[in-house]
PDB file of N, CA, C and O in Angstrom:
ATOM      1  N   MET A   1      -3.056   9.088  11.895  1.00  0.00           N
ATOM      2  CA  MET A   1      -3.335   7.669  11.925  1.00  0.00           C
ATOM      3  C   MET A   1      -4.372   7.364  13.028  1.00  0.00           C
ATOM      4  O   MET A   1      -5.164   6.433  12.888  1.00  0.00           O
ATOM      5  N   GLY A   2      -4.365   8.145  14.120  1.00  0.00           N
ATOM      6  CA  GLY A   2      -5.350   7.908  15.188  1.00  0.00           C
ATOM      7  C   GLY A   2      -4.972   6.713  16.084  1.00  0.00           C
ATOM      8  O   GLY A   2      -3.827   6.263  16.110  1.00  0.00           O
ATOM      9  N   GLU A   3      -5.945   6.240  16.785  1.00  0.00           N
ATOM     10  CA  GLU A   3      -5.681   5.124  17.718  1.00  0.00           C
ATOM     11  C   GLU A   3      -5.899   3.760  17.001  1.00  0.00           C
ATOM     12  O   GLU A   3      -6.721   3.619  16.095  1.00  0.00           O
ATOM     13  N   GLN A   4      -5.126   2.799  17.461  1.00  0.00           N
ATOM     14  CA  GLN A   4      -5.237   1.448  16.922  1.00  0.00           C
ATOM     15  C   GLN A   4      -5.591   0.503  18.063  1.00  0.00           C
ATOM     16  O   GLN A   4      -4.913   0.474  19.091  1.00  0.00           O
ATOM     17  N   GLU A   5      -6.634  -0.252  17.879  1.00  0.00           N
ATOM     18  CA  GLU A   5      -7.031  -1.231  18.975  1.00  0.00           C
ATOM     19  C   GLU A   5      -5.974  -2.311  19.041  1.00  0.00           C
ATOM     20  O   GLU A   5      -5.640  -2.953  18.045  1.00  0.00           O
ATOM     21  N   ILE A   6      -5.451  -2.495  20.262  1.00  0.00           N
ATOM     22  CA  ILE A   6      -4.383  -3.493  20.441  1.00  0.00           C
ATOM     23  C   ILE A   6      -4.733  -4.609  21.412  1.00  0.00           C
ATOM     24  O   ILE A   6      -3.945  -5.534  21.609  1.00  0.00           O
ATOM     25  N   GLY A   7      -5.935  -4.525  22.033  1.00  0.00           N
ATOM     26  CA  GLY A   7      -6.298  -5.561  22.955  1.00  0.00           C
ATOM     27  C   GLY A   7      -7.541  -5.254  23.757  1.00  0.00           C
ATOM     28  O   GLY A   7      -8.286  -4.313  23.485  1.00  0.00           O
ATOM     29  N   GLU A   8      -7.735  -6.118  24.787  1.00  0.00           N
ATOM     30  CA  GLU A   8      -8.922  -6.034  25.613  1.00  0.00           C
ATOM     31  C   GLU A   8      -8.544  -6.378  27.039  1.00  0.00           C
ATOM     32  O   GLU A   8      -7.710  -7.256  27.260  1.00  0.00           O
ATOM     33  N   VAL A   9      -9.132  -5.715  27.996  1.00  0.00           N
ATOM     34  CA  VAL A   9      -8.931  -6.021  29.430  1.00  0.00           C
ATOM     35  C   VAL A   9      -9.548  -7.406  29.707  1.00  0.00           C
ATOM     36  O   VAL A   9     -10.742  -7.608  29.483  1.00  0.00           O
ATOM     37  N   SER A  10      -8.747  -8.339  30.186  1.00  0.00           N
ATOM     38  CA  SER A  10      -9.271  -9.677  30.501  1.00  0.00           C
ATOM     39  C   SER A  10      -9.523  -9.816  32.005  1.00  0.00           C
ATOM     40  O   SER A  10     -10.233 -10.726  32.433  1.00  0.00           O
ATOM     41  N   ASN A  11      -8.951  -8.929  32.798  1.00  0.00           N
ATOM     42  CA  ASN A  11      -9.157  -8.938  34.245  1.00  0.00           C
ATOM     43  C   ASN A  11      -8.667  -7.651  34.835  1.00  0.00           C
ATOM     44  O   ASN A  11      -7.803  -6.991  34.256  1.00  0.00           O
ATOM     45  N   TYR A  12      -9.208  -7.272  35.997  1.00  0.00           N
ATOM     46  CA  TYR A  12      -8.731  -6.070  36.722  1.00  0.00           C
ATOM     47  C   TYR A  12      -8.514  -6.426  38.157  1.00  0.00           C
ATOM     48  O   TYR A  12      -9.386  -7.035  38.776  1.00  0.00           O
ATOM     49  N   PHE A  13      -7.388  -6.070  38.711  1.00  0.00           N
ATOM     50  CA  PHE A  13      -7.027  -6.393  40.059  1.00  0.00           C
ATOM     51  C   PHE A  13      -7.045  -5.103  40.871  1.00  0.00           C
ATOM     52  O   PHE A  13      -6.048  -4.382  40.916  1.00  0.00           O
ATOM     53  N   GLU A  14      -8.186  -4.807  41.518  1.00  0.00           N
ATOM     54  CA  GLU A  14      -8.393  -3.539  42.245  1.00  0.00           C
ATOM     55  C   GLU A  14      -7.390  -3.343  43.372  1.00  0.00           C
ATOM     56  O   GLU A  14      -6.927  -2.225  43.599  1.00  0.00           O
ATOM     57  N   HIS A  15      -7.045  -4.421  44.087  1.00  0.00           N
ATOM     58  CA  HIS A  15      -6.154  -4.292  45.234  1.00  0.00           C
ATOM     59  C   HIS A  15      -4.731  -3.815  44.858  1.00  0.00           C
ATOM     60  O   HIS A  15      -4.011  -3.298  45.711  1.00  0.00           O
ATOM     61  N   VAL A  16      -4.340  -3.983  43.615  1.00  0.00           N
ATOM     62  CA  VAL A  16      -3.029  -3.462  43.170  1.00  0.00           C
ATOM     63  C   VAL A  16      -3.146  -2.434  42.072  1.00  0.00           C
ATOM     64  O   VAL A  16      -2.148  -1.825  41.685  1.00  0.00           O
ATOM     65  N   GLY A  17      -4.375  -2.223  41.551  1.00  0.00           N
ATOM     66  CA  GLY A  17      -4.569  -1.237  40.492  1.00  0.00           C
ATOM     67  C   GLY A  17      -3.944  -1.653  39.179  1.00  0.00           C
ATOM     68  O   GLY A  17      -3.352  -0.832  38.479  1.00  0.00           O
ATOM     69  N   ALA A  18      -4.075  -2.947  38.836  1.00  0.00           N
ATOM     70  CA  ALA A  18      -3.487  -3.463  37.618  1.00  0.00           C
ATOM     71  C   ALA A  18      -4.511  -4.099  36.733  1.00  0.00           C
ATOM     72  O   ALA A  18      -5.480  -4.684  37.216  1.00  0.00           O
ATOM     73  N   ALA A  19      -4.313  -3.994  35.441  1.00  0.00           N
ATOM     74  CA  ALA A  19      -5.201  -4.649  34.453  1.00  0.00           C
ATOM     75  C   ALA A  19      -4.427  -5.716  33.726  1.00  0.00           C
ATOM     76  O   ALA A  19      -3.265  -5.515  33.375  1.00  0.00           O
ATOM     77  N   ALA A  20      -5.066  -6.869  33.491  1.00  0.00           N
ATOM     78  CA  ALA A  20      -4.513  -7.869  32.630  1.00  0.00           C
ATOM     79  C   ALA A  20      -5.093  -7.613  31.231  1.00  0.00           C
ATOM     80  O   ALA A  20      -6.309  -7.510  31.075  1.00  0.00           O
ATOM     81  N   ILE A  21      -4.238  -7.513  30.233  1.00  0.00           N
ATOM     82  CA  ILE A  21      -4.681  -7.180  28.882  1.00  0.00           C
ATOM     83  C   ILE A  21      -4.245  -8.259  27.900  1.00  0.00           C
ATOM     84  O   ILE A  21      -3.060  -8.571  27.785  1.00  0.00           O
ATOM     85  N   LYS A  22      -5.203  -8.812  27.208  1.00  0.00           N
ATOM     86  CA  LYS A  22      -4.946  -9.797  26.147  1.00  0.00           C
ATOM     87  C   LYS A  22      -4.681  -9.006  24.883  1.00  0.00           C
ATOM     88  O   LYS A  22      -5.536  -8.254  24.417  1.00  0.00           O
ATOM     89  N   LEU A  23      -3.460  -9.183  24.319  1.00  0.00           N
ATOM     90  CA  LEU A  23      -3.020  -8.366  23.209  1.00  0.00           C
ATOM     91  C   LEU A  23      -3.404  -8.953  21.851  1.00  0.00           C
ATOM     92  O   LEU A  23      -3.269 -10.154  21.619  1.00  0.00           O
ATOM     93  N   LYS A  24      -3.882  -8.085  20.958  1.00  0.00           N
ATOM     94  CA  LYS A  24      -4.149  -8.385  19.560  1.00  0.00           C
ATOM     95  C   LYS A  24      -3.045  -7.815  18.656  1.00  0.00           C
ATOM     96  O   LYS A  24      -3.037  -8.036  17.445  1.00  0.00           O
ATOM     97  N   SER A  25      -2.122  -7.082  19.275  1.00  0.00           N
ATOM     98  CA  SER A  25      -1.046  -6.427  18.572  1.00  0.00           C
ATOM     99  C   SER A  25       0.082  -6.220  19.567  1.00  0.00           C
ATOM    100  O   SER A  25      -0.112  -6.391  20.771  1.00  0.00           O
ATOM    101  N   SER A  26       1.249  -5.857  19.082  1.00  0.00           N
ATOM    102  CA  SER A  26       2.422  -5.696  19.973  1.00  0.00           C
ATOM    103  C   SER A  26       2.296  -4.434  20.847  1.00  0.00           C
ATOM    104  O   SER A  26       1.587  -3.485  20.512  1.00  0.00           O
ATOM    105  N   LEU A  27       3.010  -4.467  21.975  1.00  0.00           N
ATOM    106  CA  LEU A  27       3.049  -3.348  22.922  1.00  0.00           C
ATOM    107  C   LEU A  27       4.387  -3.360  23.575  1.00  0.00           C
ATOM    108  O   LEU A  27       4.948  -4.419  23.858  1.00  0.00           O
ATOM    109  N   LYS A  28       4.920  -2.143  23.823  1.00  0.00           N
ATOM    110  CA  LYS A  28       6.221  -2.052  24.530  1.00  0.00           C
ATOM    111  C   LYS A  28       6.175  -0.937  25.597  1.00  0.00           C
ATOM    112  O   LYS A  28       5.348  -0.026  25.535  1.00  0.00           O
ATOM    113  N   VAL A  29       7.058  -1.039  26.539  1.00  0.00           N
ATOM    114  CA  VAL A  29       7.226  -0.012  27.540  1.00  0.00           C
ATOM    115  C   VAL A  29       7.521   1.303  26.830  1.00  0.00           C
ATOM    116  O   VAL A  29       8.358   1.340  25.928  1.00  0.00           O
ATOM    117  N   GLY A  30       6.837   2.398  27.229  1.00  0.00           N
ATOM    118  CA  GLY A  30       7.017   3.681  26.577  1.00  0.00           C
ATOM    119  C   GLY A  30       5.867   4.016  25.662  1.00  0.00           C
ATOM    120  O   GLY A  30       5.648   5.189  25.359  1.00  0.00           O
ATOM    121  N   ASP A  31       5.111   3.003  25.204  1.00  0.00           N
ATOM    122  CA  ASP A  31       3.924   3.281  24.385  1.00  0.00           C
ATOM    123  C   ASP A  31       2.868   4.003  25.251  1.00  0.00           C
ATOM    124  O   ASP A  31       2.821   3.846  26.471  1.00  0.00           O
ATOM    125  N   VAL A  32       2.038   4.788  24.575  1.00  0.00           N
ATOM    126  CA  VAL A  32       0.895   5.422  25.246  1.00  0.00           C
ATOM    127  C   VAL A  32      -0.356   4.628  24.903  1.00  0.00           C
ATOM    128  O   VAL A  32      -0.633   4.382  23.729  1.00  0.00           O
ATOM    129  N   ILE A  33      -1.120   4.222  25.928  1.00  0.00           N
ATOM    130  CA  ILE A  33      -2.353   3.461  25.686  1.00  0.00           C
ATOM    131  C   ILE A  33      -3.568   4.268  26.164  1.00  0.00           C
ATOM    132  O   ILE A  33      -3.464   5.177  26.988  1.00  0.00           O
ATOM    133  N   HIS A  34      -4.725   3.886  25.604  1.00  0.00           N
ATOM    134  CA  HIS A  34      -5.988   4.461  26.005  1.00  0.00           C
ATOM    135  C   HIS A  34      -6.934   3.299  26.261  1.00  0.00           C
ATOM    136  O   HIS A  34      -7.211   2.500  25.367  1.00  0.00           O
ATOM    137  N   ILE A  35      -7.429   3.215  27.498  1.00  0.00           N
ATOM    138  CA  ILE A  35      -8.390   2.160  27.835  1.00  0.00           C
ATOM    139  C   ILE A  35      -9.779   2.811  27.893  1.00  0.00           C
ATOM    140  O   ILE A  35      -9.994   3.808  28.582  1.00  0.00           O
ATOM    141  N   HIS A  36     -10.722   2.201  27.135  1.00  0.00           N
ATOM    142  CA  HIS A  36     -12.008   2.810  26.998  1.00  0.00           C
ATOM    143  C   HIS A  36     -13.122   1.731  27.214  1.00  0.00           C
ATOM    144  O   HIS A  36     -13.065   0.625  26.677  1.00  0.00           O
ATOM    145  N   GLY A  37     -14.117   2.122  28.020  1.00  0.00           N
ATOM    146  CA  GLY A  37     -15.280   1.249  28.224  1.00  0.00           C
ATOM    147  C   GLY A  37     -16.235   1.954  29.169  1.00  0.00           C
ATOM    148  O   GLY A  37     -15.807   2.539  30.165  1.00  0.00           O
ATOM    149  N   GLY A  38     -17.520   1.903  28.867  1.00  0.00           N
ATOM    150  CA  GLY A  38     -18.497   2.604  29.688  1.00  0.00           C
ATOM    151  C   GLY A  38     -18.141   4.078  29.786  1.00  0.00           C
ATOM    152  O   GLY A  38     -17.935   4.733  28.764  1.00  0.00           O
ATOM    153  N   GLU A  39     -18.065   4.611  31.006  1.00  0.00           N
ATOM    154  CA  GLU A  39     -17.699   6.012  31.216  1.00  0.00           C
ATOM    155  C   GLU A  39     -16.209   6.187  31.428  1.00  0.00           C
ATOM    156  O   GLU A  39     -15.754   7.304  31.677  1.00  0.00           O
ATOM    157  N   THR A  40     -15.438   5.113  31.336  1.00  0.00           N
ATOM    158  CA  THR A  40     -13.995   5.133  31.638  1.00  0.00           C
ATOM    159  C   THR A  40     -13.185   5.475  30.401  1.00  0.00           C
ATOM    160  O   THR A  40     -13.360   4.897  29.328  1.00  0.00           O
ATOM    161  N   HIS A  41     -12.285   6.443  30.594  1.00  0.00           N
ATOM    162  CA  HIS A  41     -11.277   6.796  29.583  1.00  0.00           C
ATOM    163  C   HIS A  41      -9.969   7.012  30.342  1.00  0.00           C
ATOM    164  O   HIS A  41      -9.806   8.015  31.038  1.00  0.00           O
ATOM    165  N   ILE A  42      -9.055   6.081  30.206  1.00  0.00           N
ATOM    166  CA  ILE A  42      -7.756   6.179  30.878  1.00  0.00           C
ATOM    167  C   ILE A  42      -6.695   6.252  29.772  1.00  0.00           C
ATOM    168  O   ILE A  42      -6.577   5.344  28.950  1.00  0.00           O
ATOM    169  N   GLU A  43      -5.954   7.308  29.768  1.00  0.00           N
ATOM    170  CA  GLU A  43      -4.837   7.421  28.795  1.00  0.00           C
ATOM    171  C   GLU A  43      -3.558   7.614  29.600  1.00  0.00           C
ATOM    172  O   GLU A  43      -3.464   8.515  30.433  1.00  0.00           O
ATOM    173  N   GLN A  44      -2.574   6.752  29.338  1.00  0.00           N
ATOM    174  CA  GLN A  44      -1.329   6.823  30.076  1.00  0.00           C
ATOM    175  C   GLN A  44      -0.191   6.147  29.307  1.00  0.00           C
ATOM    176  O   GLN A  44      -0.410   5.341  28.402  1.00  0.00           O
ATOM    177  N   LYS A  45       1.024   6.506  29.700  1.00  0.00           N
ATOM    178  CA  LYS A  45       2.211   5.837  29.145  1.00  0.00           C
ATOM    179  C   LYS A  45       2.406   4.528  29.925  1.00  0.00           C
ATOM    180  O   LYS A  45       2.188   4.458  31.134  1.00  0.00           O
ATOM    181  N   VAL A  46       2.829   3.491  29.175  1.00  0.00           N
ATOM    182  CA  VAL A  46       3.142   2.211  29.803  1.00  0.00           C
ATOM    183  C   VAL A  46       4.528   2.343  30.473  1.00  0.00           C
ATOM    184  O   VAL A  46       5.550   2.408  29.789  1.00  0.00           O
ATOM    185  N   GLU A  47       4.544   2.381  31.799  1.00  0.00           N
ATOM    186  CA  GLU A  47       5.790   2.522  32.551  1.00  0.00           C
ATOM    187  C   GLU A  47       6.498   1.181  32.755  1.00  0.00           C
ATOM    188  O   GLU A  47       7.726   1.099  32.758  1.00  0.00           O
ATOM    189  N   SER A  48       5.698   0.152  32.923  1.00  0.00           N
ATOM    190  CA  SER A  48       6.227  -1.197  33.093  1.00  0.00           C
ATOM    191  C   SER A  48       5.111  -2.204  32.811  1.00  0.00           C
ATOM    192  O   SER A  48       3.927  -1.870  32.862  1.00  0.00           O
ATOM    193  N   MET A  49       5.503  -3.413  32.518  1.00  0.00           N
ATOM    194  CA  MET A  49       4.505  -4.489  32.322  1.00  0.00           C
ATOM    195  C   MET A  49       5.106  -5.835  32.628  1.00  0.00           C
ATOM    196  O   MET A  49       6.323  -6.016  32.602  1.00  0.00           O
ATOM    197  N   GLN A  50       4.221  -6.789  32.923  1.00  0.00           N
ATOM    198  CA  GLN A  50       4.671  -8.134  33.287  1.00  0.00           C
ATOM    199  C   GLN A  50       3.903  -9.199  32.519  1.00  0.00           C
ATOM    200  O   GLN A  50       2.740  -9.038  32.149  1.00  0.00           O
ATOM    201  N   ILE A  51       4.615 -10.287  32.303  1.00  0.00           N
ATOM    202  CA  ILE A  51       4.001 -11.525  31.794  1.00  0.00           C
ATOM    203  C   ILE A  51       4.347 -12.590  32.833  1.00  0.00           C
ATOM    204  O   ILE A  51       5.515 -12.803  33.159  1.00  0.00           O
ATOM    205  N   ASP A  52       3.325 -13.245  33.339  1.00  0.00           N
ATOM    206  CA  ASP A  52       3.554 -14.301  34.384  1.00  0.00           C
ATOM    207  C   ASP A  52       4.414 -13.786  35.542  1.00  0.00           C
ATOM    208  O   ASP A  52       5.316 -14.469  36.025  1.00  0.00           O
ATOM    209  N   ARG A  53       4.108 -12.574  35.962  1.00  0.00           N
ATOM    210  CA  ARG A  53       4.773 -11.936  37.105  1.00  0.00           C
ATOM    211  C   ARG A  53       6.282 -11.664  36.902  1.00  0.00           C
ATOM    212  O   ARG A  53       7.032 -11.475  37.860  1.00  0.00           O
ATOM    213  N   LYS A  54       6.697 -11.652  35.614  1.00  0.00           N
ATOM    214  CA  LYS A  54       8.093 -11.287  35.300  1.00  0.00           C
ATOM    215  C   LYS A  54       8.074 -10.030  34.478  1.00  0.00           C
ATOM    216  O   LYS A  54       7.286  -9.903  33.541  1.00  0.00           O
ATOM    217  N   ASP A  55       8.964  -9.068  34.833  1.00  0.00           N
ATOM    218  CA  ASP A  55       9.046  -7.833  34.078  1.00  0.00           C
ATOM    219  C   ASP A  55       9.478  -8.057  32.644  1.00  0.00           C
ATOM    220  O   ASP A  55      10.401  -8.830  32.388  1.00  0.00           O
ATOM    221  N   VAL A  56       8.833  -7.402  31.722  1.00  0.00           N
ATOM    222  CA  VAL A  56       9.182  -7.472  30.288  1.00  0.00           C
ATOM    223  C   VAL A  56       9.185  -6.042  29.743  1.00  0.00           C
ATOM    224  O   VAL A  56       8.565  -5.149  30.321  1.00  0.00           O
ATOM    225  N   THR A  57       9.892  -5.832  28.621  1.00  0.00           N
ATOM    226  CA  THR A  57       9.893  -4.517  27.976  1.00  0.00           C
ATOM    227  C   THR A  57       9.027  -4.476  26.751  1.00  0.00           C
ATOM    228  O   THR A  57       8.689  -3.396  26.267  1.00  0.00           O
ATOM    229  N   SER A  58       8.655  -5.643  26.230  1.00  0.00           N
ATOM    230  CA  SER A  58       7.787  -5.696  25.076  1.00  0.00           C
ATOM    231  C   SER A  58       6.973  -7.009  25.093  1.00  0.00           C
ATOM    232  O   SER A  58       7.347  -7.989  25.736  1.00  0.00           O
ATOM    233  N   ALA A  59       5.879  -6.984  24.380  1.00  0.00           N
ATOM    234  CA  ALA A  59       4.981  -8.164  24.272  1.00  0.00           C
ATOM    235  C   ALA A  59       4.425  -8.215  22.887  1.00  0.00           C
ATOM    236  O   ALA A  59       4.360  -7.196  22.199  1.00  0.00           O
ATOM    237  N   LYS A  60       4.019  -9.396  22.461  1.00  0.00           N
ATOM    238  CA  LYS A  60       3.468  -9.566  21.094  1.00  0.00           C
ATOM    239  C   LYS A  60       2.029 -10.035  21.099  1.00  0.00           C
ATOM    240  O   LYS A  60       1.456 -10.359  22.139  1.00  0.00           O
ATOM    241  N   LYS A  61       1.462 -10.061  19.900  1.00  0.00           N
ATOM    242  CA  LYS A  61       0.082 -10.508  19.739  1.00  0.00           C
ATOM    243  C   LYS A  61      -0.082 -11.880  20.401  1.00  0.00           C
ATOM    244  O   LYS A  61       0.754 -12.768  20.237  1.00  0.00           O
ATOM    245  N   GLY A  62      -1.183 -12.033  21.155  1.00  0.00           N
ATOM    246  CA  GLY A  62      -1.435 -13.304  21.837  1.00  0.00           C
ATOM    247  C   GLY A  62      -0.993 -13.334  23.294  1.00  0.00           C
ATOM    248  O   GLY A  62      -1.490 -14.144  24.077  1.00  0.00           O
ATOM    249  N   ASP A  63      -0.064 -12.456  23.662  1.00  0.00           N
ATOM    250  CA  ASP A  63       0.425 -12.390  25.038  1.00  0.00           C
ATOM    251  C   ASP A  63      -0.673 -11.766  25.924  1.00  0.00           C
ATOM    252  O   ASP A  63      -1.527 -11.018  25.448  1.00  0.00           O
ATOM    253  N   GLU A  64      -0.619 -12.098  27.220  1.00  0.00           N
ATOM    254  CA  GLU A  64      -1.457 -11.426  28.207  1.00  0.00           C
ATOM    255  C   GLU A  64      -0.508 -10.744  29.178  1.00  0.00           C
ATOM    256  O   GLU A  64       0.300 -11.395  29.840  1.00  0.00           O
ATOM    257  N   VAL A  65      -0.620  -9.406  29.254  1.00  0.00           N
ATOM    258  CA  VAL A  65       0.295  -8.633  30.081  1.00  0.00           C
ATOM    259  C   VAL A  65      -0.445  -7.977  31.230  1.00  0.00           C
ATOM    260  O   VAL A  65      -1.637  -7.683  31.143  1.00  0.00           O
ATOM    261  N   GLY A  66       0.270  -7.762  32.279  1.00  0.00           N
ATOM    262  CA  GLY A  66      -0.228  -7.037  33.415  1.00  0.00           C
ATOM    263  C   GLY A  66       0.378  -5.626  33.453  1.00  0.00           C
ATOM    264  O   GLY A  66       1.597  -5.466  33.387  1.00  0.00           O
ATOM    265  N   ILE A  67      -0.487  -4.607  33.561  1.00  0.00           N
ATOM    266  CA  ILE A  67      -0.019  -3.226  33.560  1.00  0.00           C
ATOM    267  C   ILE A  67      -0.697  -2.461  34.721  1.00  0.00           C
ATOM    268  O   ILE A  67      -1.906  -2.564  34.927  1.00  0.00           O
ATOM    269  N   LEU A  68       0.107  -1.703  35.459  1.00  0.00           N
ATOM    270  CA  LEU A  68      -0.493  -0.824  36.491  1.00  0.00           C
ATOM    271  C   LEU A  68      -1.172   0.304  35.752  1.00  0.00           C
ATOM    272  O   LEU A  68      -0.587   0.913  34.856  1.00  0.00           O
ATOM    273  N   ILE A  69      -2.417   0.585  36.127  1.00  0.00           N
ATOM    274  CA  ILE A  69      -3.169   1.644  35.457  1.00  0.00           C
ATOM    275  C   ILE A  69      -3.655   2.697  36.456  1.00  0.00           C
ATOM    276  O   ILE A  69      -3.829   2.413  37.641  1.00  0.00           O
ATOM    277  N   LYS A  70      -3.868   3.901  35.961  1.00  0.00           N
ATOM    278  CA  LYS A  70      -4.268   5.039  36.814  1.00  0.00           C
ATOM    279  C   LYS A  70      -5.778   5.196  36.839  1.00  0.00           C
ATOM    280  O   LYS A  70      -6.280   6.277  36.533  1.00  0.00           O
ATOM    281  N   GLY A  71      -6.498   4.182  37.185  1.00  0.00           N
ATOM    282  CA  GLY A  71      -7.949   4.202  37.209  1.00  0.00           C
ATOM    283  C   GLY A  71      -8.478   2.797  37.295  1.00  0.00           C
ATOM    284  O   GLY A  71      -7.706   1.844  37.402  1.00  0.00           O
ATOM    285  N   LYS A  72      -9.776   2.657  37.249  1.00  0.00           N
ATOM    286  CA  LYS A  72     -10.418   1.346  37.316  1.00  0.00           C
ATOM    287  C   LYS A  72     -10.872   0.908  35.938  1.00  0.00           C
ATOM    288  O   LYS A  72     -11.360   1.717  35.149  1.00  0.00           O
ATOM    289  N   ALA A  73     -10.714  -0.348  35.659  1.00  0.00           N
ATOM    290  CA  ALA A  73     -11.157  -0.885  34.388  1.00  0.00           C
ATOM    291  C   ALA A  73     -11.951  -2.193  34.657  1.00  0.00           C
ATOM    292  O   ALA A  73     -11.853  -2.800  35.724  1.00  0.00           O
ATOM    293  N   ARG A  74     -12.713  -2.577  33.671  1.00  0.00           N
ATOM    294  CA  ARG A  74     -13.487  -3.822  33.801  1.00  0.00           C
ATOM    295  C   ARG A  74     -13.184  -4.730  32.646  1.00  0.00           C
ATOM    296  O   ARG A  74     -12.723  -4.304  31.587  1.00  0.00           O
ATOM    297  N   LYS A  75     -13.459  -6.016  32.880  1.00  0.00           N
ATOM    298  CA  LYS A  75     -13.261  -7.017  31.798  1.00  0.00           C
ATOM    299  C   LYS A  75     -14.050  -6.590  30.574  1.00  0.00           C
ATOM    300  O   LYS A  75     -15.205  -6.177  30.673  1.00  0.00           O
ATOM    301  N   GLY A  76     -13.413  -6.695  29.431  1.00  0.00           N
ATOM    302  CA  GLY A  76     -14.091  -6.351  28.153  1.00  0.00           C
ATOM    303  C   GLY A  76     -13.784  -4.925  27.678  1.00  0.00           C
ATOM    304  O   GLY A  76     -14.061  -4.607  26.522  1.00  0.00           O
ATOM    305  N   TYR A  77     -13.233  -4.072  28.515  1.00  0.00           N
ATOM    306  CA  TYR A  77     -12.843  -2.735  28.049  1.00  0.00           C
ATOM    307  C   TYR A  77     -11.793  -2.846  26.938  1.00  0.00           C
ATOM    308  O   TYR A  77     -10.892  -3.682  27.017  1.00  0.00           O
ATOM    309  N   LYS A  78     -11.904  -2.031  25.935  1.00  0.00           N
ATOM    310  CA  LYS A  78     -10.969  -2.002  24.811  1.00  0.00           C
ATOM    311  C   LYS A  78      -9.716  -1.196  25.151  1.00  0.00           C
ATOM    312  O   LYS A  78      -9.755  -0.205  25.881  1.00  0.00           O
ATOM    313  N   VAL A  79      -8.603  -1.669  24.587  1.00  0.00           N
ATOM    314  CA  VAL A  79      -7.303  -1.004  24.821  1.00  0.00           C
ATOM    315  C   VAL A  79      -6.762  -0.603  23.415  1.00  0.00           C
ATOM    316  O   VAL A  79      -6.692  -1.400  22.479  1.00  0.00           O
ATOM    317  N   PHE A  80      -6.382   0.717  23.351  1.00  0.00           N
ATOM    318  CA  PHE A  80      -5.885   1.244  22.102  1.00  0.00           C
ATOM    319  C   PHE A  80      -4.466   1.795  22.314  1.00  0.00           C
ATOM    320  O   PHE A  80      -4.122   2.228  23.414  1.00  0.00           O
ATOM    321  N   LYS A  81      -3.651   1.775  21.256  1.00  0.00           N
ATOM    322  CA  LYS A  81      -2.345   2.425  21.273  1.00  0.00           C
ATOM    323  C   LYS A  81      -2.528   3.777  20.649  1.00  0.00           C
ATOM    324  O   LYS A  81      -3.080   3.868  19.552  1.00  0.00           O
ATOM    325  N   VAL A  82      -2.085   4.845  21.301  1.00  0.00           N
ATOM    326  CA  VAL A  82      -2.300   6.230  20.802  1.00  0.00           C
ATOM    327  C   VAL A  82      -1.202   6.595  19.862  1.00  0.00           C
ATOM    328  O   VAL A  82      -1.188   7.705  19.331  1.00  0.00           O
TER     329      VAL A  82
END
């Protein structure tokens, strides 16, 4: 099946290493994501995520979630579910 695009980085918070991701599809803790843009390729398991600074275990299309990521991302980078 390959990767499915599930969203886009809407903001990156360097001081905490977190990306805000606007979802086009559902996402849950435990899913593996791949963030791609420019020279950046970050692939990691979603350990935790937040909506409006509250911990959640899943999110749906249209939600904007915050996820700690192991690298730097920029606005507009695409997010895929592996």
